[in-house]
PAMARSE-459475 format. One record per atom (N, C-alpha, C, O, CB): residue number from 1; atom name; x, y, z. Coordinates in steps of 0.02 Angstrom, whole numbers, plus 50000, padded with zeros to 5 digits. Atoms other than C-alpha are relative to their C-alpha. Last residue first. Glycine has a CB too. Layout:
N
SITE kolkol kolro  east north    up
SITE    NUM    CA     X     Y     Z
...
This chain:
145
SITE kolkol kolro  east north    up
SITE    145     N 49960 50035 50051
SITE    145    CA 48649 49363 49152
SITE    145     C 50065 50036 49987
SITE    145     O 50104 50014 49946
SITE    145    CB 49961 49995 49935
SITE    144     N 50024 50001 50069
SITE    144    CA 48575 49425 49314
SITE    144     C 50049 49966 49954
SITE    144     O 50098 49935 49975
SITE    144    CB 49988 50071 49976
SITE    143     N 50058 50042 50011
SITE    143    CA 48643 49476 49483
SITE    143     C 49980 50004 49927
SITE    143     O 49986 50056 49896
SITE    143    CB 49941 50022 50046
SITE    142     N 50039 49982 50059
SITE    142    CA 48818 49541 49518
SITE    142     C 49943 49951 49992
SITE    142     O 49952 49890 50000
SITE    142    CB 50043 50002 49937
SITE    141     N 50027 50059 50033
SITE    141    CA 48882 49517 49696
SITE    141     C 49956 50024 49943
SITE    141     O 49906 50059 49954
SITE    141    CB 49960 49954 50049
SITE    140     N 50051 49980 50047
SITE    140    CA 48995 49653 49766
SITE    140     C 49978 49938 49962
SITE    140     O 50020 49903 49933
SITE    140    CB 50025 50056 49950
SITE    139     N 49993 50023 50069
SITE    139    CA 49089 49595 49919
SITE    139     C 49944 50028 49958
SITE    139     O 49889 50040 49983
SITE    139    CB 49999 49922 49997
SITE    138     N 49950 49960 50036
SITE    138    CA 49114 49677 50089
SITE    138     C 50015 49975 49930
SITE    138     O 50070 49985 49904
SITE    138    CB 50064 50001 50039
SITE    137     N 49934 50013 49969
SITE    137    CA 49017 49538 50177
SITE    137     C 50056 50034 49962
SITE    137     O 50107 50003 49947
SITE    137    CB 50013 49925 50003
SITE    136     N 50004 50046 49944
SITE    136    CA 48870 49553 50057
SITE    136     C 50071 49989 50026
SITE    136     O 50116 49973 49987
SITE    136    CB 49967 49932 49980
SITE    135     N 49938 50011 49962
SITE    135    CA 48840 49691 49933
SITE    135     C 49987 49954 50058
SITE    135     O 49937 49960 50093
SITE    135    CB 50029 50068 50024
SITE    134     N 50010 49992 49929
SITE    134    CA 48706 49689 49801
SITE    134     C 50067 49990 50034
SITE    134     O 50113 49961 50005
SITE    134    CB 49946 49949 50028
SITE    133     N 49951 50029 49954
SITE    133    CA 48707 49708 49615
SITE    133     C 49977 50010 50072
SITE    133     O 49933 50050 50087
SITE    133    CB 50069 50032 49989
SITE    132     N 50020 49986 49932
SITE    132    CA 48592 49735 49467
SITE    132     C 50054 49970 50045
SITE    132     O 50084 49919 50028
SITE    132    CB 49928 49971 50017
SITE    131     N 50014 50055 49955
SITE    131    CA 48682 49732 49302
SITE    131     C 49973 50027 50066
SITE    131     O 49990 50083 50087
SITE    131    CB 50064 49958 50013
SITE    130     N 50009 49980 49930
SITE    130    CA 48689 49850 49155
SITE    130     C 49983 49938 50041
SITE    130     O 49949 49893 50017
SITE    130    CB 49945 50054 50007
SITE    129     N 50055 50030 49962
SITE    129    CA 48759 49795 48987
SITE    129     C 49999 50026 50071
SITE    129     O 50051 50037 50102
SITE    129    CB 50006 49924 49999
SITE    128     N 50045 49946 49981
SITE    128    CA 48869 49911 48888
SITE    128     C 49941 49975 50041
SITE    128     O 49893 50012 50055
SITE    128    CB 49974 50036 49937
SITE    127     N 50067 50019 50020
SITE    127    CA 49014 49791 48881
SITE    127     C 49956 50058 50020
SITE    127     O 49973 50096 50065
SITE    127    CB 49977 49931 50033
SITE    126     N 49997 50073 49998
SITE    126    CA 49200 49809 48909
SITE    126     C 49936 49972 49970
SITE    126     O 49937 49926 49929
SITE    126    CB 50011 49974 50073
SITE    125     N 49935 50016 50027
SITE    125    CA 49207 49991 48857
SITE    125     C 50010 49925 49997
SITE    125     O 50035 49898 49948
SITE    125    CB 50055 50032 50041
SITE    124     N 49994 49971 50066
SITE    124    CA 49065 50041 48970
SITE    124     C 50071 49989 49975
SITE    124     O 50120 50001 50012
SITE    124    CB 49982 50076 50000
SITE    123     N 49933 50004 50029
SITE    123    CA 49019 49932 49119
SITE    123     C 49999 50031 49931
SITE    123     O 49959 50009 49889
SITE    123    CB 50026 49927 49998
SITE    122     N 49998 50000 50073
SITE    122    CA 48863 49977 49218
SITE    122     C 50073 50001 49978
SITE    122     O 50114 50039 50005
SITE    122    CB 49961 50060 49971
SITE    121     N 49932 49989 50023
SITE    121    CA 48823 49939 49400
SITE    121     C 50001 49993 49924
SITE    121     O 49969 49949 49896
SITE    121    CB 50050 49948 50034
SITE    120     N 49989 50014 50071
SITE    120    CA 48653 49955 49482
SITE    120     C 50073 50015 49982
SITE    120     O 50101 50065 50006
SITE    120    CB 49952 50041 49955
SITE    119     N 50021 50067 50019
SITE    119    CA 48592 49945 49663
SITE    119     C 50013 49982 49928
SITE    119     O 49991 49929 49905
SITE    119    CB 49928 49993 50012
SITE    118     N 50037 50038 49949
SITE    118    CA 48605 50133 49692
SITE    118     C 49976 49933 49972
SITE    118     O 49928 49931 49934
SITE    118    CB 49940 50041 50025
SITE    117     N 50055 49961 49972
SITE    117    CA 48728 50189 49560
SITE    117     C 49965 49956 50051
SITE    117     O 49984 49898 50061
SITE    117    CB 49951 50026 49944
SITE    116     N 50043 50032 49950
SITE    116    CA 48896 50121 49506
SITE    116     C 49949 50051 50024
SITE    116     O 49965 50108 50040
SITE    116    CB 50041 49972 50059
SITE    115     N 50040 49951 49964
SITE    115    CA 48984 50169 49346
SITE    115     C 49954 49963 50047
SITE    115     O 49919 49916 50028
SITE    115    CB 49959 50044 49950
SITE    114     N 50050 50034 49958
SITE    114    CA 49126 50063 49279
SITE    114     C 49964 50054 50039
SITE    114     O 49995 50092 50076
SITE    114    CB 50032 49946 50047
SITE    113     N 50026 49959 49945
SITE    113    CA 49224 50140 49136
SITE    113     C 49947 49960 50036
SITE    113     O 49902 49932 50005
SITE    113    CB 49971 50067 49974
SITE    112     N 50072 50004 49986
SITE    112    CA 49332 50050 49011
SITE    112     C 49982 50043 50060
SITE    112     O 50026 50068 50095
SITE    112    CB 49979 49928 50012
SITE    111     N 50030 50045 50049
SITE    111    CA 49503 50033 48932
SITE    111     C 49925 49994 50011
SITE    111     O 49890 49964 49970
SITE    111    CB 50032 49931 50005
SITE    110     N 50027 50065 49977
SITE    110    CA 49568 50183 49025
SITE    110     C 49973 49959 49942
SITE    110     O 49961 49984 49887
SITE    110    CB 49944 50012 50050
SITE    109     N 49947 50044 49976
SITE    109    CA 49685 50327 48986
SITE    109     C 49976 49930 50015
SITE    109     O 50016 49885 50026
SITE    109    CB 50032 50030 50061
SITE    108     N 49959 50020 50057
SITE    108    CA 49558 50419 48879
SITE    108     C 50056 49951 50020
SITE    108     O 50081 49914 49978
SITE    108    CB 50030 50060 49966
SITE    107     N 50032 50059 50029
SITE    107    CA 49442 50420 49031
SITE    107     C 50040 49975 49940
SITE    107     O 50038 49915 49925
SITE    107    CB 49928 50016 49979
SITE    106     N 49977 50059 49964
SITE    106    CA 49562 50539 49116
SITE    106     C 49971 49935 49972
SITE    106     O 50001 49882 49977
SITE    106    CB 49982 50006 50074
SITE    105     N 49927 50005 50005
SITE    105    CA 49536 50674 48987
SITE    105     C 50025 49936 50032
SITE    105     O 50064 49898 50003
SITE    105    CB 50035 50061 50031
SITE    104     N 49984 50025 50067
SITE    104    CA 49348 50642 48973
SITE    104     C 50076 49993 49990
SITE    104     O 50098 49946 49956
SITE    104    CB 49972 50048 49946
SITE    103     N 50024 50068 50010
SITE    103    CA 49324 50656 49161
SITE    103     C 50020 49973 49932
SITE    103     O 50046 49917 49928
SITE    103    CB 49924 49997 50008
SITE    102     N 49960 50045 49958
SITE    102    CA 49433 50809 49185
SITE    102     C 49979 49927 49987
SITE    102     O 50022 49884 49979
SITE    102    CB 49991 50017 50075
SITE    101     N 49933 50002 50028
SITE    101    CA 49353 50899 49037
SITE    101     C 50044 49952 50040
SITE    101     O 50081 49913 50011
SITE    101    CB 50032 50071 50000
SITE    100     N 49999 50046 50058
SITE    100    CA 49177 50853 49093
SITE    100     C 50070 49994 49970
SITE    100     O 50089 49941 49945
SITE    100    CB 49952 50025 49947
SITE     99     N 50033 49974 50060
SITE     99    CA 49200 50933 49264
SITE     99     C 50010 49952 49942
SITE     99     O 50049 49904 49946
SITE     99    CB 50027 50071 49983
SITE     98     N 49956 49988 50058
SITE     98    CA 49240 50834 49418
SITE     98     C 49961 50029 49942
SITE     98     O 49903 50011 49931
SITE     98    CB 50035 49935 49979
SITE     97     N 49950 49949 49983
SITE     97    CA 49160 50835 49591
SITE     97     C 50046 50018 49942
SITE     97     O 50090 50061 49950
SITE     97    CB 50041 49975 50058
SITE     96     N 50027 49934 49989
SITE     96    CA 48996 50745 49555
SITE     96     C 50050 50054 50018
SITE     96     O 50030 50111 50031
SITE     96    CB 49950 49997 50052
SITE     95     N 50052 49975 50045
SITE     95    CA 49054 50567 49575
SITE     95     C 49980 50071 50020
SITE     95     O 49974 50087 50079
SITE     95    CB 49939 49953 50000
SITE     94     N 50062 49982 49965
SITE     94    CA 49216 50532 49665
SITE     94     C 49951 50030 49950
SITE     94     O 49970 50071 49908
SITE     94    CB 50015 50049 50058
SITE     93     N 50012 49928 49999
SITE     93    CA 49346 50448 49556
SITE     93     C 49934 50012 50037
SITE     93     O 49887 49972 50031
SITE     93    CB 49998 50030 49928
SITE     92     N 50066 49978 49976
SITE     92    CA 49421 50274 49568
SITE     92     C 49998 50076 49999
SITE     92     O 50048 50110 50010
SITE     92    CB 49985 49972 50070
SITE     91     N 49998 49931 49976
SITE     91    CA 49562 50205 49462
SITE     91     C 49931 50019 50023
SITE     91     O 49882 50008 49987
SITE     91    CB 50026 50049 49946
SITE     90     N 50067 49973 49989
SITE     90    CA 49574 50016 49443
SITE     90     C 50008 50069 50031
SITE     90     O 50034 50075 50086
SITE     90    CB 49957 49953 50045
SITE     89     N 50004 49939 49961
SITE     89    CA 49738 49954 49369
SITE     89     C 49928 50024 50003
SITE     89     O 49895 50032 49951
SITE     89    CB 50045 50055 49970
SITE     88     N 50063 49965 50011
SITE     88    CA 49765 49776 49307
SITE     88     C 49999 50060 50048
SITE     88     O 50017 50054 50106
SITE     88    CB 49938 49954 50012
SITE     87     N 50041 49990 49940
SITE     87    CA 49936 49697 49290
SITE     87     C 49937 50038 49981
SITE     87     O 49929 50060 49924
SITE     87    CB 50040 50039 50055
SITE     86     N 50059 50044 50005
SITE     86    CA 50023 49626 49137
SITE     86     C 49958 50003 50063
SITE     86     O 49929 49953 50084
SITE     86    CB 50021 49928 49986
SITE     85     N 49991 50053 49950
SITE     85    CA 50185 49713 49191
SITE     85     C 49942 49950 50000
SITE     85     O 49938 49907 50043
SITE     85    CB 50009 50030 50069
SITE     84     N 49939 50036 50018
SITE     84    CA 50189 49820 49033
SITE     84     C 50015 49943 50048
SITE     84     O 50051 49896 50031
SITE     84    CB 50059 50048 49998
SITE     83     N 50014 50042 50059
SITE     83    CA 50007 49868 49066
SITE     83     C 50061 49959 49981
SITE     83     O 50055 49900 49963
SITE     83    CB 49978 50044 49940
SITE     82     N 50043 50056 49977
SITE     82    CA 50049 49929 49241
SITE     82     C 49986 49953 49942
SITE     82     O 49989 49892 49950
SITE     82    CB 49934 50028 50028
SITE     81     N 49960 50044 49956
SITE     81    CA 50192 50035 49176
SITE     81     C 49961 49939 50021
SITE     81     O 49986 49883 50017
SITE     81    CB 50025 50039 50062
SITE     80     N 49954 50037 50044
SITE     80    CA 50085 50104 49034
SITE     80     C 50045 49953 50040
SITE     80     O 50060 49898 50017
SITE     80    CB 50043 50049 49961
SITE     79     N 50039 50049 50038
SITE     79    CA 49945 50149 49155
SITE     79     C 50045 49960 49953
SITE     79     O 50036 49900 49945
SITE     79    CB 49945 50035 49960
SITE     78     N 50024 50055 49957
SITE     78    CA 50067 50231 49276
SITE     78     C 49963 49947 49960
SITE     78     O 49977 49887 49969
SITE     78    CB 49955 50028 50055
SITE     77     N 49942 50042 49984
SITE     77    CA 50155 50334 49142
SITE     77     C 49979 49940 50041
SITE     77     O 50000 49884 50029
SITE     77    CB 50054 50041 50038
SITE     76     N 49980 50029 50064
SITE     76    CA 49988 50399 49078
SITE     76     C 50060 49954 50011
SITE     76     O 50061 49897 49986
SITE     76    CB 50018 50056 49948
SITE     75     N 50043 50059 50012
SITE     75    CA 49929 50424 49257
SITE     75     C 50016 49966 49934
SITE     75     O 50008 49906 49927
SITE     75    CB 49927 50020 50002
SITE     74     N 49986 50051 49950
SITE     74    CA 50076 50539 49294
SITE     74     C 49961 49936 49986
SITE     74     O 49989 49881 49985
SITE     74    CB 49985 50026 50070
SITE     73     N 49934 50027 50016
SITE     73    CA 50055 50636 49131
SITE     73     C 50019 49943 50048
SITE     73     O 50044 49891 50027
SITE     73    CB 50054 50056 50002
SITE     72     N 50008 50040 50061
SITE     72    CA 49868 50657 49164
SITE     72     C 50067 49968 49981
SITE     72     O 50069 49909 49964
SITE     72    CB 49974 50044 49942
SITE     71     N 50028 50064 49981
SITE     71    CA 49904 50714 49342
SITE     71     C 49991 49954 49940
SITE     71     O 50003 49894 49944
SITE     71    CB 49932 50010 50035
SITE     70     N 49950 50037 49962
SITE     70    CA 50020 50851 49282
SITE     70     C 49974 49931 50018
SITE     70     O 50010 49881 50011
SITE     70    CB 50019 50038 50064
SITE     69     N 49945 50016 50046
SITE     69    CA 49897 50911 49149
SITE     69     C 50053 49957 50035
SITE     69     O 50076 49907 50007
SITE     69    CB 50032 50064 49972
SITE     68     N 50019 50055 50045
SITE     68    CA 49748 50902 49267
SITE     68     C 50057 49978 49955
SITE     68     O 50068 49918 49945
SITE     68    CB 49940 50021 49958
SITE     67     N 50042 49979 50056
SITE     67    CA 49826 51010 49402
SITE     67     C 49990 49941 49953
SITE     67     O 50025 49890 49957
SITE     67    CB 50032 50059 49962
SITE     66     N 49963 49990 50062
SITE     66    CA 49885 50935 49564
SITE     66     C 49954 50025 49946
SITE     66     O 49893 50019 49951
SITE     66    CB 50035 49934 49978
SITE     65     N 49932 49977 49985
SITE     65    CA 49828 50935 49747
SITE     65     C 50041 50015 49937
SITE     65     O 50093 50048 49942
SITE     65    CB 50034 49948 50041
SITE     64     N 50004 49944 49953
SITE     64    CA 49638 50920 49731
SITE     64     C 50069 50031 50012
SITE     64     O 50074 50090 50030
SITE     64    CB 49970 49977 50067
SITE     63     N 50020 49940 50037
SITE     63    CA 49662 50815 49575
SITE     63     C 49991 50061 50046
SITE     63     O 49994 50117 50023
SITE     63    CB 49935 49987 49963
SITE     62     N 49941 49973 50034
SITE     62    CA 49760 50689 49679
SITE     62     C 49983 50063 49961
SITE     62     O 50024 50109 49957
SITE     62    CB 50029 49949 49953
SITE     61     N 49956 49971 49950
SITE     61    CA 49611 50665 49795
SITE     61     C 50061 50032 49966
SITE     61     O 50080 50088 49984
SITE     61    CB 50022 49948 50051
SITE     60     N 50030 49936 49978
SITE     60    CA 49494 50639 49648
SITE     60     C 50044 50035 50051
SITE     60     O 50051 50096 50049
SITE     60    CB 49930 49987 50030
SITE     59     N 49975 49949 50046
SITE     59    CA 49610 50506 49577
SITE     59     C 49973 50068 50021
SITE     59     O 50007 50119 50012
SITE     59    CB 49980 49984 49927
SITE     58     N 50041 49983 50057
SITE     58    CA 49564 50402 49728
SITE     58     C 50035 50054 49959
SITE     58     O 50073 50094 49985
SITE     58    CB 49930 50025 50023
SITE     57     N 50058 49968 49969
SITE     57    CA 49587 50267 49776
SITE     57     C 50023 50063 50037
SITE     57     O 50046 50057 50094
SITE     57    CB 49965 49951 50049
SITE     56     N 49978 49932 49986
SITE     56    CA 49707 50187 49654
SITE     56     C 49941 50039 50025
SITE     56     O 49898 50061 49987
SITE     56    CB 50032 50034 49937
SITE     55     N 50058 49956 49991
SITE     55    CA 49677 50000 49656
SITE     55     C 50027 50068 50021
SITE     55     O 50063 50074 50071
SITE     55    CB 49949 49971 50052
SITE     54     N 49984 49938 49966
SITE     54    CA 49816 49891 49586
SITE     54     C 49938 50043 50002
SITE     54     O 49906 50055 49950
SITE     54    CB 50059 50038 49965
SITE     53     N 50054 49951 50003
SITE     53    CA 49784 49710 49541
SITE     53     C 50021 50061 50041
SITE     53     O 50040 50054 50099
SITE     53    CB 49933 49970 50027
SITE     52     N 49990 49941 49957
SITE     52    CA 49924 49588 49503
SITE     52     C 49944 50049 49988
SITE     52     O 49928 50065 49930
SITE     52    CB 50069 50033 49986
SITE     51     N 50064 49964 49992
SITE     51    CA 49862 49426 49425
SITE     51     C 50006 50058 50049
SITE     51     O 49970 50062 50099
SITE     51    CB 49946 49952 50024
SITE     50     N 50042 49994 50059
SITE     50    CA 50021 49324 49449
SITE     50     C 49938 50041 50018
SITE     50     O 49921 50048 50076
SITE     50    CB 49980 49930 49972
SITE     49     N 50071 49990 49986
SITE     49    CA 50153 49345 49583
SITE     49     C 49963 50009 49934
SITE     49     O 49984 50049 49892
SITE     49    CB 49989 50061 50047
SITE     48     N 50040 50032 50053
SITE     48    CA 50322 49274 49529
SITE     48     C 49925 50003 50015
SITE     48     O 49889 49954 50004
SITE     48    CB 50022 49928 49992
SITE     47     N 50035 50055 49966
SITE     47    CA 50403 49327 49694
SITE     47     C 49955 49962 49952
SITE     47     O 49917 49918 49973
SITE     47    CB 49959 50027 50059
SITE     46     N 49949 50044 49970
SITE     46    CA 50530 49433 49599
SITE     46     C 49969 49940 50036
SITE     46     O 49999 49887 50040
SITE     46    CB 50043 50039 50049
SITE     45     N 49966 50037 50054
SITE     45    CA 50389 49504 49492
SITE     45     C 50050 49951 50029
SITE     45     O 50051 49893 50007
SITE     45    CB 50035 50050 49952
SITE     44     N 50047 50050 50026
SITE     44    CA 50286 49549 49646
SITE     44     C 50031 49959 49945
SITE     44     O 50021 49898 49941
SITE     44    CB 49936 50035 49975
SITE     43     N 50007 50052 49949
SITE     43    CA 50436 49634 49727
SITE     43     C 49954 49945 49975
SITE     43     O 49968 49886 49982
SITE     43    CB 49973 50030 50066
SITE     42     N 49938 50040 50001
SITE     42    CA 50471 49729 49566
SITE     42     C 49997 49943 50050
SITE     42     O 50018 49887 50036
SITE     42    CB 50061 50044 50013
SITE     41     N 50003 50041 50060
SITE     41    CA 50289 49786 49557
SITE     41     C 50062 49956 49993
SITE     41     O 50057 49899 49971
SITE     41    CB 49991 50044 49938
SITE     40     N 50046 50055 49988
SITE     40    CA 50300 49843 49738
SITE     40     C 49995 49954 49939
SITE     40     O 49994 49893 49946
SITE     40    CB 49931 50026 50019
SITE     39     N 49969 50044 49950
SITE     39    CA 50455 49947 49702
SITE     39     C 49956 49939 50013
SITE     39     O 49980 49883 50014
SITE     39    CB 50013 50039 50065
SITE     38     N 49950 50040 50035
SITE     38    CA 50375 50017 49544
SITE     38     C 50035 49951 50047
SITE     38     O 50050 49895 50029
SITE     38    CB 50051 50045 49966
SITE     37     N 50039 50048 50040
SITE     37    CA 50225 50073 49647
SITE     37     C 50048 49955 49962
SITE     37     O 50038 49894 49959
SITE     37    CB 49952 50037 49951
SITE     36     N 50025 50052 49956
SITE     36    CA 50345 50152 49772
SITE     36     C 49959 49948 49963
SITE     36     O 49964 49888 49977
SITE     36    CB 49958 50031 50057
SITE     35     N 49943 50040 49979
SITE     35    CA 50437 50247 49635
SITE     35     C 49978 49943 50046
SITE     35     O 50002 49886 50040
SITE     35    CB 50053 50044 50036
SITE     34     N 49983 50044 50056
SITE     34    CA 50272 50306 49560
SITE     34     C 50059 49954 50019
SITE     34     O 50059 49895 50002
SITE     34    CB 50018 50041 49937
SITE     33     N 50055 50049 50006
SITE     33    CA 50214 50376 49728
SITE     33     C 50018 49949 49945
SITE     33     O 50011 49889 49955
SITE     33    CB 49933 50035 49984
SITE     32     N 49990 50046 49945
SITE     32    CA 50383 50461 49749
SITE     32     C 49947 49945 49999
SITE     32     O 49962 49886 50011
SITE     32    CB 49998 50037 50067
SITE     31     N 49941 50039 50016
SITE     31    CA 50370 50541 49577
SITE     31     C 50013 49948 50054
SITE     31     O 50032 49891 50039
SITE     31    CB 50062 50045 49991
SITE     30     N 50017 50051 50049
SITE     30    CA 50191 50596 49614
SITE     30     C 50060 49956 49982
SITE     30     O 50052 49896 49971
SITE     30    CB 49972 50032 49938
SITE     29     N 49937 50034 50014
SITE     29    CA 50239 50690 49772
SITE     29     C 49989 49941 49952
SITE     29     O 49997 49883 49971
SITE     29    CB 50033 49976 50065
SITE     28     N 49967 49964 50055
SITE     28    CA 50087 50806 49769
SITE     28     C 50064 49965 49978
SITE     28     O 50091 49981 49926
SITE     28    CB 50015 50072 50021
SITE     27     N 50024 50025 50064
SITE     27    CA 49986 50680 49872
SITE     27     C 50031 50037 49940
SITE     27     O 50020 50016 49883
SITE     27    CB 49924 50007 49997
SITE     26     N 50052 49959 50030
SITE     26    CA 50097 50728 50019
SITE     26     C 49977 49969 49934
SITE     26     O 50017 49938 49899
SITE     26    CB 50027 50072 49988
SITE     25     N 50020 49944 49957
SITE     25    CA 50214 50646 50145
SITE     25     C 49944 50043 49971
SITE     25     O 49910 50079 50008
SITE     25    CB 50059 50043 50015
SITE     24     N 49980 49941 50038
SITE     24    CA 50219 50480 50054
SITE     24     C 49974 50060 50039
SITE     24     O 49916 50060 50061
SITE     24    CB 49972 49998 49925
SITE     23     N 50032 49936 49984
SITE     23    CA 50212 50326 50163
SITE     23     C 50031 50056 49958
SITE     23     O 50092 50062 49953
SITE     23    CB 50006 50016 50075
SITE     22     N 49951 49946 50013
SITE     22    CA 50251 50151 50101
SITE     22     C 49963 50066 50010
SITE     22     O 49907 50074 49984
SITE     22    CB 50031 49995 49928
SITE     21     N 50027 49932 50009
SITE     21    CA 50152 50007 50176
SITE     21     C 50058 50047 49988
SITE     21     O 50109 50045 50023
SITE     21    CB 49958 50022 50062
SITE     20     N 50032 49998 50066
SITE     20    CA 50194 49821 50158
SITE     20     C 49970 50069 49985
SITE     20     O 49933 50077 49936
SITE     20    CB 49946 49947 49997
SITE     19     N 49948 50006 50051
SITE     19    CA 50321 49822 50301
SITE     19     C 49971 50000 49929
SITE     19     O 50009 50003 49880
SITE     19    CB 50039 49936 50011
SITE     18     N 49965 49936 50007
SITE     18    CA 50183 49890 50415
SITE     18     C 50055 49997 49947
SITE     18     O 50068 50047 49914
SITE     18    CB 50031 50021 50067
SITE     17     N 49977 49995 50070
SITE     17    CA 50077 49735 50384
SITE     17     C 50040 50064 49987
SITE     17     O 50041 50088 49930
SITE     17    CB 49941 49997 49953
SITE     16     N 49963 50059 50024
SITE     16    CA 50047 49676 50563
SITE     16     C 50032 50009 49931
SITE     16     O 50081 49975 49915
SITE     16    CB 49955 49941 49998
SITE     15     N 50028 50013 50067
SITE     15    CA 49998 49843 50639
SITE     15     C 50043 49948 49965
SITE     15     O 50103 49958 49954
SITE     15    CB 49997 50066 49958
SITE     14     N 49991 50071 50016
SITE     14    CA 50062 49824 50819
SITE     14     C 49971 49982 49931
SITE     14     O 49955 49924 49919
SITE     14    CB 49968 49957 50053
SITE     13     N 49929 50020 49991
SITE     13    CA 50090 50010 50850
SITE     13     C 50013 49927 49980
SITE     13     O 50069 49910 49960
SITE     13    CB 50020 50010 50072
SITE     12     N 49991 50032 49935
SITE     12    CA 49917 50049 50776
SITE     12     C 50073 49976 50006
SITE     12     O 50102 49954 49957
SITE     12    CB 49951 49940 50010
SITE     11     N 50014 50071 49997
SITE     11    CA 49931 50161 50625
SITE     11     C 50011 49974 50071
SITE     11     O 50049 50002 50110
SITE     11    CB 50044 49961 49951
SITE     10     N 50073 50009 49998
SITE     10    CA 49917 50351 50629
SITE     10     C 49981 49926 50006
SITE     10     O 49924 49910 50023
SITE     10    CB 49968 50029 49938
SITE      9     N 50023 49993 49931
SITE      9    CA 50102 50365 50677
SITE      9     C 49924 49992 50006
SITE      9     O 49899 49982 50062
SITE      9    CB 50020 50067 50028
SITE      8     N 49985 50062 49964
SITE      8    CA 50152 50296 50506
SITE      8     C 49973 50004 50072
SITE      8     O 49952 49952 50099
SITE      8    CB 50076 49988 50001
SITE      7     N 49929 50013 49988
SITE      7    CA 50067 50443 50425
SITE      7     C 50008 49935 50039
SITE      7     O 49960 49905 50063
SITE      7    CB 50033 50059 50038
SITE      6     N 49983 50006 49929
SITE      6    CA 49898 50471 50345
SITE      6     C 50075 49986 50007
SITE      6     O 50110 49978 49957
SITE      6    CB 49959 49942 50034
SITE      5     N 50041 49959 49957
SITE      5    CA 49858 50541 50174
SITE      5     C 50020 49996 50073
SITE      5     O 50034 50047 50105
SITE      5    CB 49927 49980 49993
SITE      4     N 49983 49929 50010
SITE      4    CA 49978 50481 50041
SITE      4     C 49964 50045 50049
SITE      4     O 49976 50106 50048
SITE      4    CB 49984 50021 49930
SITE      3     N 50046 49958 49962
SITE      3    CA 49981 50295 50084
SITE      3     C 50023 50073 49995
SITE      3     O 50078 50090 50016
SITE      3    CB 49996 49977 50074
SITE      2     N 49968 49935 50000
SITE      2    CA 50059 50175 49959
SITE      2     C 49950 50048 50031
SITE      2     O 49896 50058 50004
SITE      2    CB 50023 50023 49928
SITE      1     N 50042 49942 50000
SITE      1    CA 50000 50000 50000
SITE      1     C 50045 50062 50000
SITE      1     O 50094 50065 50037
SITE      1    CB 49952 50000 50061
């Protein structure tokens, strides 16, 4: 985990996974974030980890600290790095806080868009089909065909 918001002192003293967390002092330190992501990708490669999944929560936070052009360049490098490692990257954005230019610019970097609304999830780019969903035990369960 790369943590850009809290600090090491915010974690419980006996936090079991502290060696798996890298702390960045500010969300503006995009080069440091990228270096830590590369470090983790190298560790996964050395351990022959398959099916690497990276969740970036949230692009909205980074947009509060950086301008769109800078963030676009960072995410362009990130998406290409992830793709070259045969990993999957999920970028999240908060709904209702971005203008159309930000959304369309960042959407160009993705292979698809997942939109979630109350009880419904829609995939664009992969498929245009809508599904009903429910959550159980911190899992999303898709219903239907």
